[in-house]
C-alpha positions as a Markdown table, in Angstrom:
| # | Residue | x | y | z |
|---|---|---|---|---|
| 1 | Met | 78.8 | 108.9 | 102.8 |
| 2 | Leu | 76.2 | 108.3 | 100.2 |
| 3 | Ile | 77.1 | 111.4 | 98.1 |
| 4 | Asn | 80.7 | 110.3 | 98.0 |
| 5 | Lys | 79.7 | 106.8 | 97.0 |
| 6 | Met | 77.8 | 108.2 | 94.0 |
| 7 | Lys | 80.7 | 110.4 | 93.0 |
| 8 | Phe | 83.4 | 107.8 | 93.2 |
| 9 | Met | 81.8 | 104.3 | 92.7 |
| 10 | Tyr | 83.5 | 102.8 | 89.7 |
| 11 | Asn | 81.6 | 99.5 | 89.0 |
| 12 | Leu | 78.4 | 100.9 | 87.7 |
| 13 | Thr | 76.6 | 100.1 | 84.5 |
| 14 | Ser | 76.1 | 102.8 | 81.9 |
| 15 | Gln | 72.4 | 103.1 | 83.0 |
| 16 | Glu | 73.3 | 103.3 | 86.7 |
| 17 | Gln | 76.0 | 105.9 | 86.0 |
| 18 | Tyr | 73.4 | 108.0 | 84.1 |
| 19 | Ile | 71.0 | 107.8 | 87.0 |
| 20 | Val | 73.8 | 108.8 | 89.4 |
| 21 | Asn | 74.8 | 111.8 | 87.3 |
| 22 | Tyr | 71.2 | 112.9 | 87.0 |
| 23 | Ile | 70.7 | 112.7 | 90.8 |
| 24 | Leu | 73.9 | 114.6 | 91.6 |
| 25 | Lys | 72.8 | 117.4 | 89.3 |
| 26 | Asn | 69.1 | 117.3 | 90.5 |
| 27 | Pro | 69.1 | 116.0 | 94.1 |
| 28 | Ser | 65.8 | 117.6 | 95.0 |
| 29 | Ile | 64.1 | 115.5 | 92.3 |
| 30 | Val | 64.7 | 112.4 | 94.4 |
| 31 | Phe | 62.9 | 113.9 | 97.4 |
| 32 | Asp | 59.7 | 114.5 | 95.4 |
| 33 | Ser | 59.7 | 111.5 | 93.1 |
| 34 | Thr | 58.7 | 107.8 | 93.4 |
| 35 | Ala | 61.1 | 105.2 | 91.9 |
| 36 | Asn | 58.8 | 104.9 | 88.9 |
| 37 | Glu | 58.8 | 108.7 | 88.3 |
| 38 | Leu | 62.6 | 108.8 | 88.6 |
| 39 | Ala | 62.9 | 105.9 | 86.2 |
| 40 | Lys | 60.9 | 107.8 | 83.6 |
| 41 | Leu | 63.0 | 110.9 | 84.1 |
| 42 | Thr | 66.2 | 108.9 | 83.6 |
| 43 | Phe | 64.8 | 106.7 | 80.8 |
| 44 | Thr | 65.4 | 103.6 | 82.9 |
| 45 | Ser | 63.2 | 101.2 | 84.9 |
| 46 | Ser | 62.1 | 101.2 | 88.5 |
| 47 | Ser | 63.9 | 97.9 | 89.0 |
| 48 | Thr | 67.2 | 99.5 | 87.8 |
| 49 | Ile | 66.6 | 102.4 | 90.3 |
| 50 | Val | 66.1 | 99.9 | 93.2 |
| 51 | Arg | 69.1 | 97.8 | 92.1 |
| 52 | Leu | 71.3 | 101.0 | 92.1 |
| 53 | Cys | 70.0 | 101.9 | 95.6 |
| 54 | Lys | 71.0 | 98.5 | 97.0 |
| 55 | Lys | 74.4 | 98.7 | 95.2 |
| 56 | Leu | 74.9 | 102.0 | 97.0 |
| 57 | Gly | 74.4 | 100.3 | 100.4 |
| 58 | Thr | 70.8 | 101.3 | 101.1 |
| 59 | Lys | 67.8 | 98.9 | 101.7 |
| 60 | Gly | 65.8 | 100.3 | 98.8 |
| 61 | Tyr | 64.5 | 103.5 | 97.2 |
| 62 | Pro | 62.7 | 104.9 | 100.4 |
| 63 | Asp | 65.9 | 104.3 | 102.5 |
| 64 | Phe | 68.0 | 105.9 | 99.7 |
| 65 | Gln | 65.7 | 109.0 | 99.7 |
| 66 | Leu | 66.0 | 109.3 | 103.5 |
| 67 | Lys | 69.7 | 108.9 | 103.7 |
| 68 | Leu | 70.3 | 111.3 | 100.8 |
| 69 | Ala | 68.0 | 113.9 | 102.4 |
| 70 | Leu | 69.9 | 113.7 | 105.7 |
| 71 | Glu | 73.2 | 114.1 | 103.9 |
| 72 | Tyr | 72.1 | 117.2 | 101.9 |
| 73 | Lys | 70.6 | 118.7 | 105.1 |
| 74 | Glu | 74.0 | 118.3 | 106.8 |
| 75 | Glu | 75.8 | 119.7 | 103.7 |
| 76 | Asp | 73.5 | 122.8 | 103.7 |
| 77 | Gln | 74.4 | 123.4 | 107.4 |
| 78 | Thr | 78.1 | 123.2 | 106.5 |
| 79 | Lys | 77.6 | 125.7 | 103.6 |
| 80 | Gln | 75.7 | 128.1 | 105.9 |
| 81 | Ala | 78.7 | 128.0 | 108.3 |
| 82 | Ser | 81.1 | 128.4 | 105.4 |
| 83 | Ile | 83.8 | 131.0 | 105.4 |
| 84 | Ser | 83.2 | 134.5 | 104.2 |
| 85 | Tyr | 85.9 | 136.6 | 102.5 |
| 86 | Pro | 86.7 | 140.1 | 103.8 |
| 87 | Asn | 87.7 | 142.7 | 101.1 |
| 88 | Asn | 91.1 | 143.4 | 102.6 |
| 89 | Ser | 93.4 | 140.6 | 101.3 |
| 90 | Met | 95.8 | 140.6 | 104.2 |
| 91 | Val | 93.0 | 140.6 | 106.8 |
| 92 | Ser | 91.3 | 138.0 | 104.7 |
| 93 | Gly | 94.3 | 135.6 | 105.0 |
| 94 | Leu | 94.7 | 136.2 | 108.7 |
| 95 | Glu | 91.1 | 135.5 | 109.4 |
| 96 | Ile | 90.3 | 132.8 | 106.9 |
| 97 | Ile | 93.3 | 130.4 | 107.2 |
| 98 | Pro | 92.8 | 129.5 | 110.9 |
| 99 | Glu | 89.1 | 128.8 | 110.0 |
| 100 | Ile | 90.1 | 126.6 | 107.1 |
| 101 | Tyr | 92.6 | 124.6 | 109.2 |
| 102 | Glu | 90.0 | 124.1 | 111.9 |
| 103 | Gln | 87.2 | 123.0 | 109.5 |
| 104 | Ser | 89.6 | 120.6 | 107.7 |
| 105 | Phe | 90.7 | 119.0 | 111.0 |
| 106 | Val | 87.2 | 118.8 | 112.4 |
| 107 | Glu | 85.7 | 117.3 | 109.3 |
| 108 | Thr | 88.6 | 114.8 | 108.8 |
| 109 | Arg | 88.2 | 113.7 | 112.4 |
| 110 | Lys | 84.5 | 112.9 | 111.7 |
| 111 | Leu | 85.5 | 110.7 | 108.8 |
| 112 | Ile | 88.1 | 108.6 | 110.7 |
| 113 | Asn | 87.0 | 105.1 | 111.5 |
| 114 | Glu | 88.6 | 104.3 | 114.8 |
| 115 | Asn | 88.7 | 100.5 | 114.2 |
| 116 | Ser | 90.4 | 101.1 | 110.8 |
| 117 | Leu | 92.8 | 103.6 | 112.5 |
| 118 | Gly | 93.6 | 101.0 | 115.2 |
| 119 | Asn | 94.5 | 98.4 | 112.5 |
| 120 | Ile | 96.8 | 100.9 | 110.7 |
| 121 | Val | 98.5 | 101.9 | 114.0 |
| 122 | Glu | 99.1 | 98.2 | 114.7 |
| 123 | Ile | 100.6 | 97.7 | 111.2 |
| 124 | Leu | 102.9 | 100.7 | 111.7 |
| 125 | Ala | 104.0 | 99.4 | 115.1 |
| 126 | Lys | 105.5 | 96.4 | 113.3 |
| 127 | Ala | 106.9 | 98.3 | 110.4 |
| 128 | Lys | 110.6 | 98.9 | 109.9 |
| 129 | Arg | 110.1 | 101.1 | 106.8 |
| 130 | Ile | 107.3 | 103.4 | 105.6 |
| 131 | Asp | 106.9 | 104.4 | 101.9 |
| 132 | Ile | 104.6 | 107.3 | 101.0 |
| 133 | Tyr | 103.5 | 107.9 | 97.4 |
| 134 | Gly | 101.9 | 111.1 | 96.1 |
| 135 | Val | 102.0 | 113.6 | 93.3 |
| 136 | Asp | 101.9 | 117.4 | 93.3 |
| 137 | Leu | 100.7 | 118.7 | 96.7 |
| 138 | Asn | 100.4 | 115.1 | 97.9 |
| 139 | Tyr | 104.1 | 114.6 | 97.3 |
| 140 | Phe | 104.8 | 117.6 | 99.6 |
| 141 | Val | 102.6 | 115.9 | 102.2 |
| 142 | Ala | 104.5 | 112.7 | 101.7 |
| 143 | Gln | 107.8 | 114.5 | 102.2 |
| 144 | Gln | 106.6 | 116.2 | 105.4 |
| 145 | Ala | 105.4 | 113.0 | 106.9 |
| 146 | Ser | 108.5 | 111.1 | 106.0 |
| 147 | Ala | 110.7 | 113.8 | 107.6 |
| 148 | Lys | 108.9 | 113.5 | 110.9 |
| 149 | Trp | 109.2 | 109.7 | 111.0 |
| 150 | Asn | 112.9 | 109.9 | 110.1 |
| 151 | Glu | 113.5 | 112.3 | 113.0 |
| 152 | Val | 112.3 | 109.6 | 115.5 |
| 153 | Gly | 114.3 | 106.8 | 113.9 |
| 154 | Val | 111.6 | 105.3 | 111.7 |
| 155 | Met | 112.8 | 104.9 | 108.1 |
| 156 | Ala | 110.4 | 106.7 | 105.8 |
| 157 | Val | 110.7 | 107.6 | 102.1 |
| 158 | Ala | 108.5 | 109.8 | 99.9 |
| 159 | Phe | 108.0 | 108.9 | 96.3 |
| 160 | Asn | 106.2 | 110.7 | 93.4 |
| 161 | Ser | 106.5 | 107.7 | 91.1 |
| 162 | Ala | 107.1 | 104.0 | 91.2 |
| 163 | Asn | 110.7 | 103.0 | 91.7 |
| 164 | Glu | 110.9 | 99.9 | 89.5 |
| 165 | His | 114.4 | 98.9 | 90.7 |
| 166 | Tyr | 113.3 | 99.2 | 94.3 |
| 167 | Leu | 110.1 | 97.2 | 93.8 |
| 168 | Thr | 111.9 | 94.5 | 91.8 |
| 169 | Asn | 114.6 | 94.0 | 94.5 |
| 170 | Leu | 112.4 | 94.4 | 97.5 |
| 171 | Thr | 113.3 | 91.8 | 100.2 |
| 172 | Asn | 111.5 | 93.2 | 103.3 |
| 173 | Ser | 107.9 | 93.4 | 102.1 |
| 174 | Asp | 106.6 | 92.0 | 105.4 |
| 175 | Thr | 108.0 | 94.9 | 107.4 |
| 176 | Thr | 107.4 | 97.7 | 104.9 |
| 177 | Val | 104.1 | 99.7 | 104.9 |
| 178 | Ser | 103.2 | 101.8 | 101.8 |
| 179 | Phe | 100.7 | 104.8 | 101.8 |
| 180 | Val | 99.3 | 105.9 | 98.5 |
| 181 | Ile | 97.6 | 109.4 | 98.5 |
| 182 | Ser | 94.9 | 110.4 | 96.0 |
| 183 | His | 91.9 | 112.4 | 97.2 |
| 184 | Thr | 89.7 | 111.3 | 94.3 |
| 185 | Gly | 91.1 | 107.8 | 94.3 |
| 186 | Arg | 91.1 | 108.0 | 90.5 |
| 187 | Asn | 94.7 | 109.2 | 89.8 |
| 188 | Lys | 96.0 | 106.7 | 87.2 |
| 189 | Ala | 99.6 | 106.9 | 88.4 |
| 190 | Met | 98.7 | 106.2 | 92.0 |
| 191 | Ile | 96.4 | 103.4 | 91.0 |
| 192 | Glu | 99.1 | 101.7 | 89.0 |
| 193 | Ile | 101.6 | 102.1 | 91.9 |
| 194 | Ala | 99.1 | 100.6 | 94.3 |
| 195 | Lys | 98.6 | 97.6 | 92.0 |
| 196 | Lys | 102.3 | 97.0 | 91.7 |
| 197 | Leu | 102.7 | 97.2 | 95.5 |
| 198 | Val | 99.9 | 94.8 | 96.1 |
| 199 | Lys | 101.3 | 92.5 | 93.5 |
| 200 | Asn | 104.6 | 92.5 | 95.5 |
| 201 | Asn | 102.7 | 91.5 | 98.6 |
| 202 | Met | 103.1 | 94.9 | 100.2 |
| 203 | Thr | 100.8 | 96.2 | 102.9 |
| 204 | Val | 99.2 | 99.2 | 101.1 |
| 205 | Ile | 97.1 | 101.9 | 102.8 |
| 206 | Ala | 95.0 | 104.3 | 100.7 |
| 207 | Val | 94.7 | 107.9 | 101.8 |
| 208 | Thr | 91.7 | 109.0 | 99.8 |
| 209 | Gly | 88.2 | 110.7 | 99.8 |
| 210 | Ser | 86.0 | 107.6 | 99.4 |
| 211 | Arg | 86.0 | 103.9 | 100.3 |
| 212 | Asp | 84.3 | 103.3 | 97.0 |
| 213 | Ser | 87.1 | 104.6 | 94.9 |
| 214 | Leu | 89.2 | 102.2 | 92.8 |
| 215 | Leu | 92.2 | 103.0 | 94.9 |
| 216 | Ala | 90.5 | 102.1 | 98.1 |
| 217 | Lys | 89.3 | 98.8 | 96.6 |
| 218 | Ile | 92.9 | 97.9 | 95.6 |
| 219 | Cys | 94.5 | 98.7 | 99.0 |
| 220 | Asn | 94.5 | 96.7 | 102.2 |
| 221 | Glu | 93.3 | 99.5 | 104.4 |
| 222 | Thr | 91.8 | 103.0 | 103.8 |
| 223 | Ile | 91.8 | 106.2 | 105.8 |
| 224 | Leu | 89.5 | 109.0 | 104.5 |
| 225 | Thr | 90.5 | 112.5 | 103.8 |
| 226 | Tyr | 88.0 | 115.5 | 103.8 |
| 227 | Met | 86.9 | 116.2 | 100.3 |
| 228 | Lys | 85.8 | 119.9 | 99.9 |
| 229 | Asp | 84.0 | 120.6 | 96.6 |
| 230 | Glu | 86.6 | 120.4 | 93.9 |
| 231 | His | 85.2 | 123.6 | 92.3 |
| 232 | Phe | 85.7 | 125.5 | 95.5 |
| 233 | Lys | 88.7 | 127.8 | 95.1 |
| 234 | Leu | 90.4 | 126.8 | 98.4 |
| 235 | Ser | 89.7 | 123.1 | 98.0 |
| 236 | Lys | 93.4 | 122.2 | 97.6 |
| 237 | Ile | 94.2 | 123.8 | 101.0 |
| 238 | Tyr | 91.4 | 121.8 | 102.7 |
| 239 | Arg | 92.7 | 118.6 | 101.1 |
| 240 | Met | 96.3 | 119.2 | 102.0 |
| 241 | Met | 95.5 | 120.1 | 105.6 |
| 242 | Ser | 93.3 | 117.0 | 105.8 |
| 243 | Ser | 96.2 | 114.7 | 104.7 |
| 244 | Leu | 98.7 | 116.5 | 107.0 |
| 245 | Phe | 96.2 | 115.9 | 109.9 |
| 246 | Ile | 96.0 | 112.2 | 109.1 |
| 247 | Phe | 99.7 | 111.7 | 109.0 |
| 248 | Asp | 100.3 | 113.7 | 112.1 |
| 249 | Val | 97.8 | 111.5 | 114.0 |
| 250 | Leu | 99.7 | 108.4 | 112.7 |
| 251 | Tyr | 103.0 | 110.0 | 113.6 |
| 252 | Met | 101.8 | 110.7 | 117.2 |
| 253 | Ser | 100.7 | 107.1 | 117.4 |
| 254 | Ser | 104.2 | 106.0 | 116.3 |
| 255 | Leu | 105.7 | 108.1 | 119.1 |
| 256 | Lys | 103.3 | 106.5 | 121.6 |
| 257 | Asn | 104.3 | 103.0 | 120.5 |
| 258 | Lys | 108.0 | 103.8 | 120.3 |
| 259 | Pro | 109.9 | 102.6 | 123.5 |
| 260 | Glu | 111.7 | 105.4 | 125.3 |
| 261 | Glu | 115.5 | 105.4 | 124.9 |
């Protein structure tokens, strides 16, 4: 998604980052401005605008305008269908939570690339051990996923930090798969863990909100989580349910590939 690319792309120049920040704050400006006009508003040049558009994966400024307009139209429709809050707190919870779960699952399903998912399932089929890294709520997700795999005889371990002794003495890197969870893809601890794992020739899979995040760039594979606006008060629930959904899909795939005893 173009909006996510702008939010999480890390290899931008200072001028490009300024343009991106300006667009995210004033998206409607793009729809009504030429590249020259936007360049004047951001104190840059039209060539810088066009270069940024291409770096973001579009063919040029007109293509960027069109793709951005389509994404904001889709986002507006999602907002119009967003959840309202009844006054009664008990009724509110009873009515809202199922809607949150459903929206999290539906939106996450839209983000999953089936080819990438197929690659990850194949990797898991050959794995003898699964390591899952996450902090805070993501560590809870890691624990839940590990428990499910352990129940069906697949060794899985949850970590909330790098185990230096384990990494140093690792002898089965070819049959170990590591998941690293960070919705923003910017968590410094998770990025450092991913770097260490890759350095140890591990297969590392990012569970994150953008393929353009630094975490995704480091890892071998990426599976996307649904990123509700971080300022939204229930965003943590959306993100947690999105991650749980992803690991449940992978868990079910493991069951399918596991021979019956």
